[in-house]
C-alpha positions in Angstrom: 44.5 -62.6 82.9 47.4 -65.1 82.8 50.6 -63.5 81.5 51.7 -64.8 78.1 54.7 -67.2 78.4 56.5 -65.8 75.4 56.6 -62.2 74.2 57.8 -61.9 70.6 59.3 -58.5 70.1 59.6 -57.5 66.4 61.4 -54.3 65.5 61.3 -52.8 62.0 62.4 -49.8 60.1 61.6 -49.3 56.4 61.2 -53.1 55.9 57.9 -53.1 54.0 59.2 -55.7 51.7 59.8 -58.2 54.5 57.7 -57.2 57.6 54.5 -59.2 56.5 56.5 -62.5 56.3 58.0 -61.7 59.7 54.6 -61.1 61.3 53.0 -64.1 59.6 55.8 -66.4 60.9 55.1 -65.1 64.5 51.4 -65.4 64.2 51.6 -69.0 62.8 53.4 -70.3 65.9 51.6 -73.3 67.2 52.4 -72.3 70.8 49.3 -70.5 72.1 50.9 -68.8 75.1 52.4 -65.8 73.3 52.0 -62.1 72.7 53.4 -60.3 69.6 54.7 -56.8 70.0 55.7 -54.8 66.9 57.7 -51.6 67.2 57.7 -49.5 64.0 60.9 -47.4 64.4 59.6 -44.4 62.4 59.3 -46.1 59.0 58.5 -43.9 56.0 58.2 -46.6 53.3 54.5 -47.5 53.8 55.1 -50.0 56.5 52.3 -48.3 58.5 49.7 -49.4 56.0 50.8 -53.0 56.1 50.9 -53.1 59.9 47.4 -51.8 60.2 46.2 -55.0 58.7 47.5 -56.9 61.8 46.4 -54.4 64.5 43.8 -56.7 66.0 46.3 -59.5 66.4 49.4 -57.7 67.6 50.5 -54.9 70.0 51.6 -52.1 67.7 53.9 -49.3 68.9 54.8 -46.5 66.5 57.7 -44.2 67.1 57.4 -40.8 65.6 61.1 -40.8 64.6 63.7 -43.3 63.9 65.5 -44.1 67.2 67.5 -47.2 66.2 66.9 -50.9 66.5 68.2 -51.2 70.0 65.9 -48.5 71.3 62.9 -50.0 69.5 63.8 -53.4 71.0 64.0 -52.0 74.5 60.7 -50.2 74.1 59.0 -53.3 73.0 60.5 -55.3 75.8 59.4 -52.8 78.4 55.8 -53.4 77.5 56.1 -57.2 77.4 54.3 -59.4 79.9 55.7 -62.8 78.9 58.2 -64.6 81.0 60.6 -64.9 78.1 61.5 -62.4 75.4 61.9 -63.7 71.8 63.5 -61.0 69.6 62.9 -61.0 65.9 64.1 -58.5 63.3 61.6 -57.3 60.7 63.5 -59.0 57.8 63.8 -62.4 59.5 61.2 -65.1 60.1 60.4 -67.7 62.7 60.1 -71.3 61.8 56.7 -72.9 62.8 58.1 -75.0 65.6 60.2 -72.3 67.2 58.2 -71.7 70.3 57.4 -75.4 70.7 61.2 -76.1 70.8 61.8 -73.3 73.3 58.9 -74.5 75.5 60.4 -78.0 75.6 63.9 -76.7 76.5 62.4 -74.4 79.2 60.4 -77.2 80.7 63.4 -79.6 80.8 66.2 -77.2 81.8 64.7 -73.9 83.0 67.6 -71.8 81.5 67.9 -68.0 81.7 69.1 -67.8 78.1 68.6 -69.8 75.0 70.8 -69.4 71.9 68.9 -70.6 69.0 70.2 -71.9 65.6 69.4 -70.1 62.4 68.9 -71.0 58.8 70.2 -68.6 56.1 68.2 -67.9 53.0 67.7 -65.4 50.3 64.5 -64.3 48.5 61.1 -65.2 50.0 60.6 -67.2 53.2 58.6 -69.7 51.2 61.9 -70.6 49.4 63.5 -71.7 52.8 62.4 -75.3 52.6 63.1 -77.0 55.9 61.6 -80.3 57.0 59.7 -80.6 60.3 62.2 -81.6 63.0 61.7 -84.8 65.0 64.4 -84.2 67.7 66.2 -81.4 69.4 70.0 -81.4 70.0 71.4 -79.0 72.5 74.2 -78.2 74.9 73.7 -76.8 78.4 76.1 -74.6 80.3 76.1 -73.1 83.9 76.7 -69.7 82.3 76.8 -68.5 78.8 80.6 -67.7 79.1 81.2 -71.4 79.3 79.9 -72.0 75.8 82.4 -74.0 73.8 80.6 -74.4 70.4 80.4 -72.0 67.5 77.4 -69.7 67.5 76.4 -67.1 64.9 75.2 -64.2 66.9 72.1 -62.4 65.9 69.3 -60.4 67.6 66.8 -62.9 66.1 68.6 -65.9 67.7 68.4 -64.8 71.4 65.7 -65.9 73.8 66.1 -64.5 77.3 64.1 -64.5 80.6 62.6 -61.0 80.9 63.9 -60.3 84.4 67.4 -61.5 83.3 67.2 -59.2 80.3 66.5 -56.1 82.3 69.0 -57.1 85.1 71.7 -57.0 82.3 70.6 -53.5 81.2 68.9 -54.6 78.0 70.2 -53.6 74.6 73.0 -51.0 74.6 71.5 -48.2 72.5 74.9 -46.7 71.8 76.2 -49.9 70.1 74.9 -50.8 66.7 75.9 -53.0 64.9 77.6 -55.6 67.1 74.8 -55.1 69.6 74.1 -58.8 69.6 77.7 -59.6 70.7 77.5 -56.8 73.3 74.2 -58.3 74.8 75.6 -61.8 74.8 78.7 -60.7 76.8 76.4 -58.7 79.3 74.4 -62.0 79.8 77.6 -64.0 80.2 77.2 -64.6 83.9 73.4 -64.5 84.0 72.9 -68.2 84.7 72.1 -71.4 83.0 72.3 -71.3 79.2 71.1 -73.7 76.5 72.5 -73.6 73.1 70.3 -75.3 70.5 72.5 -77.1 68.0 69.5 -78.3 65.9 67.0 -77.8 64.5 67.0 -74.2 63.3 64.2 -72.1 64.8 64.8 -68.8 63.0 65.5 -67.9 59.3 68.0 -65.1 58.7 67.4 -63.4 55.4 70.5 -62.5 53.5 70.1 -59.2 51.4 72.0 -56.1 50.5 71.0 -54.1 53.5 72.2 -56.6 56.1 74.5 -54.7 58.6 77.0 -57.6 58.4 77.9 -56.4 54.9 78.9 -53.0 56.3 82.4 -54.0 57.2 83.9 -50.7 58.1 81.0 -49.9 60.4 81.1 -53.3 62.1 84.8 -53.0 62.7 84.5 -49.6 64.3 81.7 -50.7 66.6 83.5 -53.9 67.5 86.4 -51.7 68.8 83.9 -50.2 71.2 82.9 -53.7 72.5 86.6 -54.6 72.9 87.2 -51.3 74.9 84.2 -52.2 77.1 85.6 -55.7 77.6 88.9 -54.2 78.9 87.0 -52.2 81.7 84.5 -53.2 84.4 81.5 -52.5 82.2 80.6 -56.1 81.7 79.7 -58.3 84.7 81.8 -61.1 86.1 84.7 -61.5 88.4 88.3 -60.8 87.4 89.0 -64.6 87.3 86.5 -64.7 84.4 88.0 -61.9 82.4 90.3 -64.3 80.5 87.2 -66.3 79.4 85.5 -63.1 78.4 88.6 -62.1 76.4 88.5 -65.4 74.6 84.8 -65.0 73.9 85.3 -61.7 72.2 88.6 -62.7 70.6 86.9 -65.1 68.1 84.7 -62.4 66.5 87.6 -60.0 66.6 89.8 -62.3 64.5 86.9 -63.0 62.1 86.5 -59.2 61.5 90.3 -58.7 61.1 90.3 -61.2 58.3 87.1 -59.9 56.7 88.4 -56.3 56.9 91.6 -57.3 55.1 89.7 -59.1 52.4 87.4 -56.1 51.9 90.4 -53.7 51.5 90.0 -51.8 54.8 93.6 -52.4 55.8 93.9 -49.5 58.2 90.7 -50.4 60.1 91.6 -54.1 60.2 95.1 -53.4 61.5 93.8 -51.1 64.1 91.3 -53.8 65.3 94.2 -56.2 65.4 96.2 -53.9 67.6 93.3 -53.3 70.0 92.3 -57.0 70.2 95.4 -59.1 70.0 95.3 -60.1 73.7 91.7 -61.4 73.1 92.6 -63.1 69.9 95.5 -64.9 71.8 93.1 -65.9 74.5 90.6 -67.3 71.9 93.4 -69.3 70.3 94.6 -70.8 73.6 91.0 -71.6 74.5 90.5 -73.4 71.1 93.6 -75.4 71.7 92.3 -76.5 75.1 88.9 -77.4 73.7 90.5 -79.6 71.1 92.5 -81.4 73.7 89.6 -82.1 76.1 86.7 -82.0 73.6 83.6 -79.9 73.5 80.5 -80.2 75.7 78.5 -83.3 75.1 75.4 -82.8 72.9 72.2 -84.0 74.4 68.9 -84.6 72.6 65.2 -85.4 73.1 62.5 -86.5 70.7 60.4 -83.4 69.9 57.2 -85.2 69.2 57.3 -86.9 72.6 57.6 -83.6 74.4 54.9 -81.6 72.6 
């Protein structure tokens, strides 16, 4: 049998309120060359009953105990047969044209990594009204580290060639949250990267359990990413270490400010002490980008490519 072009890896843990919308959004993709792998990370909230309804349309993996989102994603990826891995958290959804957009980008540019754009919403996915796109705007880079446009990191917004993902070591199971930033840095020198500026292809659900709202925990884990950036853990030559510093410095400054606003002054100041060289590198890089401008945005008509 021909291998599926895309493998959608959905990880979930106690997300019975959201998982059906996530699965429906994956099943409703108009791109036929896909497989859907769901890893239930030891849920105890009745998710198993809901997932049974989809068993004939998905590959279901049940873990006997909760091992964490990164372990679940790695397990799902290890069983994938698609050329590209599309990650989706159990509380997020894919927009109907997501795989079609990715297919067009892959056909035109053959990147190793795609960074997709997200739409943020609350409540039901049916409330996230977005019109069908007519064109795709994107920027392309020789490596991900050359990216010069803002990007909201999320596990649900990363599409990566399967062999590239495993060559980078997959998701770091000891780092959560901030695992999305860690993976992006690990993929920094992997090869051609396309950042989709528009349209959004994923919907990120904002709710009380989002890890981004756990400020103290995020700051603590970001310190680990910063420490890894100062060593040889991440790939890339020494000449690229300044670019990597700048890449991590932006999120570091964001979380310093967020920590101060949340009242975690000690944690925010400790993060500032650890990351000040990276914050400086990010500031200098931003000045340079304003002087020379950002990478040119290209586009193509979506209807003409499908």
